[in-house]
LUMVO-581927 format. One record per atom (N, C-alpha, C): residue in three letters; x negated, y negated, z; residue number from 1. Coordinates in steps of 0.2 Angstrom, whole numbers. Example, Ala and Ser with C-alpha at 12.3 -4.5 7.8 and 13.67 -1.06 7.14 Angstrom:
BEGIN
("ala",(-66,28,39),1)
("ala",(-62,22,39),1)
("ala",(-66,16,39),1)
("ser",(-64,11,35),2)
("ser",(-68,5,36),2)
("ser",(-64,0,39),2)
# end
This chain:
BEGIN
("met",(117,14,147),1)
("met",(120,14,141),1)
("met",(122,7,139),1)
("gln",(120,6,132),2)
("gln",(122,0,128),2)
("gln",(129,1,125),2)
("ile",(133,-4,125),3)
("ile",(139,-4,124),3)
("ile",(141,-9,119),3)
("tyr",(144,-9,114),4)
("tyr",(146,-13,110),4)
("tyr",(153,-14,109),4)
("val",(156,-20,108),5)
("val",(163,-22,108),5)
("val",(165,-25,102),5)
("his",(170,-23,99),6)
("his",(173,-27,93),6)
("his",(178,-32,95),6)
("arg",(178,-37,95),7)
("arg",(184,-42,96),7)
("arg",(184,-48,92),7)
("asn",(190,-49,89),8)
("asn",(191,-56,85),8)
("asn",(187,-54,78),8)
("asn",(185,-48,76),9)
("asn",(183,-47,69),9)
("asn",(176,-49,70),9)
("gln",(173,-48,77),10)
("gln",(166,-50,79),10)
("gln",(163,-43,82),10)
("gln",(158,-43,81),11)
("gln",(154,-37,85),11)
("gln",(150,-41,90),11)
("leu",(150,-38,96),12)
("leu",(147,-41,102),12)
("leu",(144,-36,106),12)
("gly",(138,-37,109),13)
("gly",(134,-33,112),13)
("gly",(127,-33,109),13)
("pro",(123,-28,112),14)
("pro",(125,-23,117),14)
("pro",(126,-25,124),14)
("phe",(130,-23,129),15)
("phe",(131,-24,135),15)
("phe",(130,-18,140),15)
("ser",(128,-20,147),16)
("ser",(127,-14,151),16)
("ser",(135,-14,154),16)
("glu",(137,-9,159),17)
("glu",(142,-8,161),17)
("glu",(145,-15,166),17)
("ala",(139,-16,169),18)
("ala",(140,-23,174),18)
("ala",(141,-29,169),18)
("glu",(137,-29,164),19)
("glu",(140,-35,160),19)
("glu",(146,-35,156),19)
("leu",(148,-29,155),20)
("leu",(155,-27,151),20)
("leu",(160,-29,157),20)
("gln",(159,-28,163),21)
("gln",(164,-28,169),21)
("gln",(164,-36,169),21)
("ala",(159,-39,169),22)
("ala",(158,-47,170),22)
("ala",(163,-50,165),22)
("leu",(162,-48,158),23)
("leu",(165,-50,152),23)
("leu",(174,-49,154),23)
("ile",(176,-43,156),24)
("ile",(183,-41,157),24)
("ile",(186,-46,162),24)
("asn",(181,-47,168),25)
("asn",(183,-52,173),25)
("asn",(186,-59,171),25)
("thr",(181,-62,165),26)
("thr",(183,-68,163),26)
("thr",(188,-67,157),26)
("gly",(191,-62,155),27)
("gly",(195,-61,150),27)
("gly",(192,-63,143),27)
("ala",(185,-61,143),28)
("ala",(181,-61,136),28)
("ala",(183,-55,133),28)
("val",(184,-50,136),29)
("val",(184,-43,133),29)
("val",(190,-40,138),29)
("ser",(195,-37,133),30)
("ser",(200,-34,136),30)
("ser",(199,-25,134),30)
("leu",(203,-22,139),31)
("leu",(203,-15,139),31)
("leu",(206,-12,132),31)
("gln",(209,-16,128),32)
("gln",(211,-14,121),32)
("gln",(206,-15,115),32)
("asp",(200,-19,118),33)
("asp",(197,-20,112),33)
("asp",(191,-13,111),33)
("pro",(191,-11,105),34)
("pro",(187,-6,102),34)
("pro",(179,-6,104),34)
("val",(177,-1,107),35)
("val",(169,-1,110),35)
("val",(167,5,107),35)
("trp",(160,4,106),36)
("trp",(155,10,104),36)
("trp",(149,10,107),36)
("trp",(147,16,109),37)
("trp",(139,17,110),37)
("trp",(136,22,108),37)
("gln",(131,23,110),38)
("gln",(125,29,107),38)
("gln",(129,36,108),38)
("gly",(131,40,104),39)
("gly",(133,46,107),39)
("gly",(141,46,103),39)
("gln",(145,41,102),40)
("gln",(152,41,100),40)
("gln",(152,41,92),40)
("ala",(157,45,91),41)
("ala",(158,47,84),41)
("ala",(161,41,81),41)
("thr",(165,36,83),42)
("thr",(168,31,80),42)
("thr",(169,26,86),42)
("trp",(173,20,84),43)
("trp",(175,14,88),43)
("trp",(181,18,90),43)
("val",(182,16,97),44)
("val",(189,18,101),44)
("val",(191,12,106),44)
("pro",(198,11,107),45)
("pro",(199,6,112),45)
("pro",(196,8,120),45)
("leu",(193,3,123),46)
("leu",(189,4,129),46)
("leu",(194,7,134),46)
("ser",(200,6,133),47)
("ser",(205,11,138),47)
("ser",(205,17,137),47)
("gln",(203,19,131),48)
("gln",(203,27,130),48)
("gln",(196,30,130),48)
("thr",(192,27,133),49)
("thr",(186,29,135),49)
("thr",(185,32,143),49)
("pro",(180,35,144),50)
("pro",(179,36,151),50)
("pro",(177,29,155),50)
("leu",(175,25,152),51)
("leu",(173,19,156),51)
("leu",(179,15,159),51)
("ala",(185,16,156),52)
("ala",(191,13,159),52)
("ala",(191,15,165),52)
("ala",(190,21,169),53)
("ala",(191,22,175),53)
("ala",(187,19,179),53)
("lys",(180,17,177),54)
("lys",(176,13,180),54)
("lys",(176,4,180),54)
("leu",(181,3,176),55)
("leu",(182,-4,176),55)
("leu",(188,-7,177),55)
("thr",(189,-13,180),56)
("thr",(195,-16,181),56)
("thr",(198,-21,177),56)
("pro",(203,-21,176),57)
("pro",(206,-26,171),57)
("pro",(205,-33,174),57)
("ala",(205,-38,170),58)
("ala",(204,-45,171),58)
("ala",(211,-47,176),58)
("pro",(209,-53,181),59)
("pro",(215,-55,184),59)
("pro",(219,-59,180),59)
("ala",(226,-58,182),60)
("ala",(230,-61,178),60)
("ala",(230,-69,177),60)
("gly",(232,-72,172),61)
("gly",(231,-80,171),61)
("gly",(224,-82,169),61)
("val",(220,-78,168),62)
("val",(213,-79,166),62)
("val",(213,-81,158),62)
("gly",(211,-86,157),63)
("gly",(211,-88,150),63)
("gly",(205,-83,146),63)
("thr",(206,-83,140),64)
("thr",(201,-79,135),64)
("thr",(196,-84,132),64)
("pro",(190,-84,134),65)
("pro",(186,-90,131),65)
("pro",(183,-86,124),65)
("thr",(181,-91,121),66)
("thr",(177,-90,115),66)
("thr",(171,-86,115),66)
("pro",(168,-83,109),67)
("pro",(163,-79,111),67)
("pro",(157,-84,113),67)
("ala",(157,-90,110),68)
("ala",(151,-94,113),68)
("ala",(151,-97,119),68)
("ser",(156,-95,123),69)
("ser",(155,-97,130),69)
("ser",(153,-92,134),69)
("phe",(150,-86,132),70)
("phe",(146,-81,136),70)
("phe",(142,-78,131),70)
("asn",(137,-76,135),71)
("asn",(131,-73,131),71)
("asn",(131,-66,128),71)
("val",(132,-66,121),72)
("val",(133,-61,118),72)
("val",(128,-58,114),72)
("gly",(127,-51,112),73)
("gly",(122,-49,108),73)
("gly",(122,-53,100),73)
("val",(117,-53,97),74)
("val",(117,-55,91),74)
("val",(118,-49,86),74)
("glu",(123,-49,81),75)
("glu",(124,-43,76),75)
("glu",(116,-41,73),75)
("lys",(115,-35,73),76)
("lys",(109,-33,72),76)
("lys",(110,-29,65),76)
("thr",(105,-31,61),77)
("thr",(104,-28,54),77)
("thr",(98,-24,52),77)
("ser",(98,-16,51),78)
("ser",(93,-13,50),78)
("ser",(87,-16,47),78)
("asn",(81,-15,49),79)
("asn",(76,-17,46),79)
("asn",(73,-13,41),79)
("tyr",(74,-6,42),80)
("tyr",(73,-1,37),80)
("tyr",(77,-2,30),80)
("ala",(84,-6,31),81)
("ala",(87,-7,26),81)
("ala",(85,-12,22),81)
("ile",(84,-18,26),82)
("ile",(81,-24,23),82)
("ile",(74,-23,18),82)
("trp",(70,-19,22),83)
("trp",(64,-19,18),83)
("trp",(65,-14,12),83)
("ser",(69,-9,12),84)
("ser",(71,-5,6),84)
("ser",(73,-9,1),84)
("leu",(77,-13,2),85)
("leu",(79,-18,-3),85)
("leu",(74,-22,-6),85)
("val",(70,-25,-1),86)
("val",(64,-29,-4),86)
("val",(60,-25,-8),86)
("cys",(58,-18,-6),87)
("cys",(52,-14,-10),87)
("cys",(57,-13,-17),87)
("gly",(63,-12,-16),88)
("gly",(68,-10,-23),88)
("gly",(66,-16,-27),88)
("val",(67,-21,-24),89)
("val",(67,-28,-31),89)
("val",(59,-29,-33),89)
("ser",(56,-27,-29),90)
("ser",(48,-29,-30),90)
("ser",(46,-24,-34),90)
("ala",(49,-18,-35),91)
("ala",(46,-13,-41),91)
("ala",(47,-16,-48),91)
("ile",(51,-21,-48),92)
("ile",(51,-25,-55),92)
("ile",(43,-27,-57),92)
("leu",(40,-28,-52),93)
("leu",(33,-32,-53),93)
("leu",(28,-27,-52),93)
("cys",(29,-23,-47),94)
("cys",(24,-17,-44),94)
("cys",(28,-11,-44),94)
("ser",(27,-7,-49),95)
("ser",(32,0,-49),95)
("ser",(32,4,-44),95)
("ile",(25,4,-41),96)
("ile",(24,9,-35),96)
("ile",(27,9,-30),96)
("thr",(30,2,-28),97)
("thr",(34,1,-22),97)
("thr",(41,5,-22),97)
("phe",(42,9,-27),98)
("phe",(49,12,-27),98)
("phe",(48,17,-22),98)
("leu",(42,20,-20),99)
("leu",(42,25,-15),99)
("leu",(44,23,-8),99)
("pro",(42,16,-6),100)
("pro",(43,14,1),100)
("pro",(50,12,0),100)
("ala",(53,11,-5),101)
("ala",(60,9,-5),101)
("ala",(65,15,-4),101)
("ile",(62,20,-7),102)
("ile",(66,27,-6),102)
("ile",(66,29,2),102)
("ile",(60,29,3),103)
("ile",(59,31,11),103)
("ile",(62,27,16),103)
("leu",(61,20,16),104)
("leu",(65,17,20),104)
("leu",(72,16,19),104)
("gly",(74,17,13),105)
("gly",(83,18,12),105)
("gly",(86,23,15),105)
("his",(82,29,15),106)
("his",(84,35,18),106)
("his",(84,33,26),106)
("met",(79,31,29),107)
("met",(78,29,36),107)
("met",(84,23,37),107)
("gly",(86,19,33),108)
("gly",(91,13,35),108)
("gly",(97,17,35),108)
("leu",(99,21,30),109)
("leu",(106,25,30),109)
("leu",(105,29,36),109)
("ser",(101,33,39),110)
("ser",(101,37,44),110)
("ser",(102,33,52),110)
("glu",(99,27,52),111)
("glu",(99,22,56),111)
("glu",(107,20,58),111)
("thr",(109,18,52),112)
("thr",(116,14,52),112)
("thr",(122,20,52),112)
("lys",(120,26,51),113)
("lys",(125,32,53),113)
("lys",(125,34,60),113)
("lys",(119,33,64),114)
("lys",(118,35,69),114)
("lys",(121,30,74),114)
("asn",(121,24,73),115)
("asn",(122,18,77),115)
("asn",(127,13,71),115)
("pro",(134,15,72),116)
("pro",(138,9,67),116)
("pro",(137,3,70),116)
("ala",(135,1,75),117)
("ala",(134,-6,77),117)
("ala",(128,-9,73),117)
("ile",(124,-6,70),118)
("ile",(120,-9,66),118)
("ile",(122,-10,59),118)
("lys",(121,-15,55),119)
("lys",(123,-16,50),119)
("lys",(117,-15,44),119)
("gly",(119,-16,37),120)
("gly",(114,-14,33),120)
("gly",(115,-9,28),120)
("arg",(119,-5,29),121)
("arg",(120,1,25),121)
("arg",(121,-1,18),121)
("gly",(124,-5,16),122)
("gly",(124,-8,9),122)
("gly",(118,-10,6),122)
("met",(113,-12,10),123)
("met",(107,-15,8),123)
("met",(101,-8,6),123)
("ala",(103,-4,12),124)
("ala",(99,3,11),124)
("ala",(100,7,5),124)
("ile",(108,7,3),125)
("ile",(110,11,-3),125)
("ile",(107,7,-9),125)
("ala",(107,-1,-10),126)
("ala",(104,-4,-15),126)
("ala",(97,-2,-16),126)
("gly",(93,-2,-9),127)
("gly",(87,-1,-10),127)
("gly",(85,6,-14),127)
("leu",(89,11,-11),128)
("leu",(88,18,-14),128)
("leu",(90,17,-21),128)
("ile",(94,15,-24),129)
("ile",(97,16,-31),129)
("ile",(91,12,-35),129)
("leu",(88,6,-33),130)
("leu",(83,3,-36),130)
("leu",(77,8,-36),130)
("gly",(75,10,-30),131)
("gly",(69,15,-29),131)
("gly",(70,21,-34),131)
("tyr",(76,24,-35),132)
("tyr",(76,31,-38),132)
("tyr",(76,27,-46),132)
("val",(79,23,-49),133)
("val",(78,21,-55),133)
("val",(71,19,-57),133)
("tyr",(66,16,-53),134)
("tyr",(60,14,-55),134)
("tyr",(56,21,-53),134)
("ala",(57,25,-50),135)
("ala",(54,31,-49),135)
("ala",(55,37,-55),135)
("phe",(62,36,-59),136)
("phe",(63,39,-64),136)
("phe",(58,36,-70),136)
("leu",(59,30,-70),137)
("leu",(56,25,-76),137)
("leu",(48,27,-75),137)
("phe",(46,28,-69),138)
("phe",(38,28,-68),138)
("phe",(36,36,-70),138)
("ile",(39,41,-69),139)
("ile",(39,48,-71),139)
("ile",(39,48,-78),139)
("ala",(44,44,-81),140)
("ala",(45,45,-88),140)
("ala",(38,43,-92),140)
("val",(37,37,-90),141)
("val",(30,34,-92),141)
("val",(24,38,-92),141)
("val",(24,41,-85),142)
("val",(17,45,-85),142)
("val",(18,51,-89),142)
("ile",(24,55,-90),143)
("ile",(24,61,-95),143)
("ile",(22,59,-101),143)
("ile",(27,53,-104),144)
("ile",(25,51,-111),144)
("ile",(18,50,-112),144)
("ser",(14,46,-107),145)
("ser",(8,46,-107),145)
("ser",(3,53,-109),145)
("val",(5,57,-104),146)
("val",(0,63,-104),146)
("val",(3,66,-111),146)
("leu",(9,67,-113),147)
("leu",(10,70,-119),147)
("leu",(6,67,-125),147)
("ile",(6,60,-125),148)
("ile",(2,57,-131),148)
("ile",(-5,58,-131),148)
("ala",(-8,58,-124),149)
("ala",(-15,61,-124),149)
("ala",(-17,68,-126),149)
("leu",(-13,73,-124),150)
("leu",(-13,79,-127),150)
("leu",(-11,80,-134),150)
("gly",(-7,76,-137),151)
("gly",(-6,75,-144),151)
("gly",(-12,73,-148),151)
("asn",(-15,69,-145),152)
("asn",(-22,66,-148),152)
("asn",(-27,71,-148),152)
("gln",(-27,76,-142),153)
("gln",(-33,80,-141),153)
("gln",(-32,85,-145),153)
("val",(-26,88,-146),154)
("val",(-24,93,-151),154)
("val",(-25,91,-158),154)
("lys",(-24,85,-159),155)
("lys",(-25,82,-166),155)
("lys",(-32,82,-168),155)
("gly",(-35,80,-163),156)
("gly",(-43,80,-164),156)
("gly",(-46,87,-166),156)
("thr",(-44,91,-161),157)
("thr",(-46,99,-161),157)
("thr",(-44,101,-168),157)
("phe",(-39,100,-171),158)
("phe",(-37,103,-178),158)
("phe",(-41,99,-183),158)
("lys",(-43,93,-182),159)
("lys",(-47,89,-187),159)
("lys",(-54,93,-187),159)
("thr",(-56,94,-181),160)
("thr",(-63,98,-181),160)
("thr",(-64,104,-184),160)
("ile",(-58,108,-183),161)
("ile",(-57,115,-186),161)
("ile",(-57,115,-194),161)
("asp",(-52,110,-196),162)
("asp",(-50,109,-203),162)
("asp",(-58,107,-206),162)
("ser",(-62,102,-202),163)
("ser",(-68,101,-206),163)
("ser",(-73,107,-206),163)
("gln",(-73,111,-201),164)
("gln",(-78,116,-200),164)
("gln",(-75,122,-206),164)
("asp",(-69,122,-207),165)
("asp",(-66,126,-213),165)
("asp",(-69,124,-219),165)
("lys",(-69,116,-221),166)
("lys",(-70,114,-227),166)
("lys",(-78,115,-228),166)
("ala",(-82,114,-223),167)
("ala",(-88,115,-224),167)
("ala",(-90,122,-225),167)
("gly",(-87,127,-222),168)
("gly",(-88,134,-223),168)
("gly",(-87,136,-230),168)
("gln",(-81,133,-233),169)
("gln",(-79,135,-241),169)
("gln",(-85,130,-245),169)
("val",(-86,125,-244),170)
("val",(-92,122,-248),170)
("val",(-99,126,-247),170)
("gln",(-100,129,-242),171)
("gln",(-106,133,-241),171)
("gln",(-105,139,-245),171)
("ser",(-99,142,-245),172)
("ser",(-98,149,-247),172)
("ser",(-98,148,-256),172)
("ala",(-96,142,-258),173)
("ala",(-95,142,-265),173)
("ala",(-103,139,-268),173)
("his",(-106,137,-264),174)
("his",(-114,135,-265),174)
("his",(-118,141,-264),174)
("asp",(-117,146,-261),175)
("asp",(-120,153,-261),175)
("asp",(-117,157,-267),175)
("asp",(-112,156,-268),176)
("asp",(-109,161,-274),176)
("asp",(-112,157,-281),176)
("ser",(-114,151,-282),177)
("ser",(-117,147,-287),177)
("ser",(-124,150,-286),177)
("asn",(-127,151,-281),178)
("asn",(-135,153,-281),178)
("asn",(-135,160,-284),178)
("asp",(-130,165,-282),179)
("asp",(-131,171,-283),179)
("asp",(-130,172,-290),179)
("ser",(-125,168,-294),180)
("ser",(-124,168,-302),180)
("ser",(-130,166,-305),180)
("asp",(-133,160,-303),181)
("asp",(-140,160,-306),181)
("asp",(-145,164,-305),181)
("ser",(-146,167,-301),182)
("ser",(-151,173,-299),182)
("ser",(-150,178,-304),182)
("thr",(-142,181,-305),183)
("thr",(-142,186,-309),183)
("thr",(-144,184,-317),183)
("thr",(-142,178,-320),184)
("thr",(-143,176,-325),184)
("thr",(-151,176,-326),184)
("asn",(-155,173,-322),185)
("asn",(-162,173,-322),185)
("asn",(-165,179,-323),185)
("ser",(-163,185,-320),186)
("ser",(-165,192,-320),186)
("ser",(-164,195,-326),186)
("thr",(-161,193,-332),187)
("thr",(-160,197,-337),187)
("thr",(-166,196,-341),187)
("pro",(-169,201,-344),188)
("pro",(-176,202,-349),188)
("pro",(-174,198,-355),188)
("ala",(-179,193,-355),189)
("ala",(-178,189,-362),189)
("ala",(-181,192,-368),189)
("asn",(-185,197,-368),190)
("asn",(-189,200,-374),190)
("asn",(-186,206,-375),190)
("ser",(-179,209,-373),191)
("ser",(-177,214,-375),191)
("ser",(-176,216,-383),191)
("ser",(-175,209,-385),192)
("ser",(-173,210,-393),192)
("ser",(-179,211,-395),192)
("asp",(-185,207,-394),193)
("asp",(-190,208,-398),193)
("asp",(-193,215,-397),193)
("ser",(-192,218,-391),194)
("ser",(-195,224,-390),194)
("ser",(-192,229,-396),194)
("thr",(-184,227,-395),195)
("thr",(-180,233,-401),195)
("thr",(-184,231,-408),195)
("thr",(-185,226,-409),196)
("thr",(-187,224,-417),196)
("thr",(-194,227,-417),196)
("asn",(-198,227,-412),197)
("asn",(-205,231,-413),197)
("asn",(-206,237,-413),197)
("thr",(-200,241,-411),198)
("thr",(-200,246,-411),198)
("thr",(-197,251,-416),198)
("thr",(-195,247,-422),199)
("thr",(-193,250,-429),199)
("thr",(-198,252,-433),199)
("pro",(-197,259,-435),200)
("pro",(-204,260,-439),200)
("pro",(-205,257,-445),200)
("val",(-210,256,-447),201)
("val",(-211,253,-454),201)
("val",(-213,259,-459),201)
("val",(-210,258,-465),202)
("val",(-210,263,-470),202)
("val",(-214,260,-475),202)
("thr",(-219,265,-477),203)
("thr",(-224,263,-482),203)
("thr",(-221,266,-488),203)
("pro",(-223,263,-494),204)
("pro",(-221,265,-501),204)
("pro",(-226,271,-503),204)
# end
């Protein structure tokens, strides 16, 4: 079991039970210091945990060394949270990185929630915000581009239909003109002469 200790506004660890006992023996950790390990909901004083029965308090008169005087774990920051923020910021130059920013941000939040000893929640949230903002902008640009393309296609279709209608009207007018000319040409030219010729001639 890996145990984290919070002392003097610093997070120390992780330690094994044997290492924690050694720190208690030297006075570097006391039973009143809050501790946390995987499975605990929150930080609680060491004296209120089941470990208190297994650990013995430091001998009287033992001084409390500074954290630098013993080997302590380095405070850890979630790598997921770090990379989520990096991808979120880089989305300014390459918008497609919004996707890993969102995925890594959720992973970073989950990691910090499961293990309060791991830092980086703020970076994970920042990466998520940037990721979702650029995701919205990316989707908006795609939708607008598709609508413009569809509009141009519809406009072209209407132009084609209009051109076909105009061509049909011209052809219809041309056909009507030809029919009128044909009717005029079919009228007999000598009908008047025929009438004149049939008039009886009266002799004196």
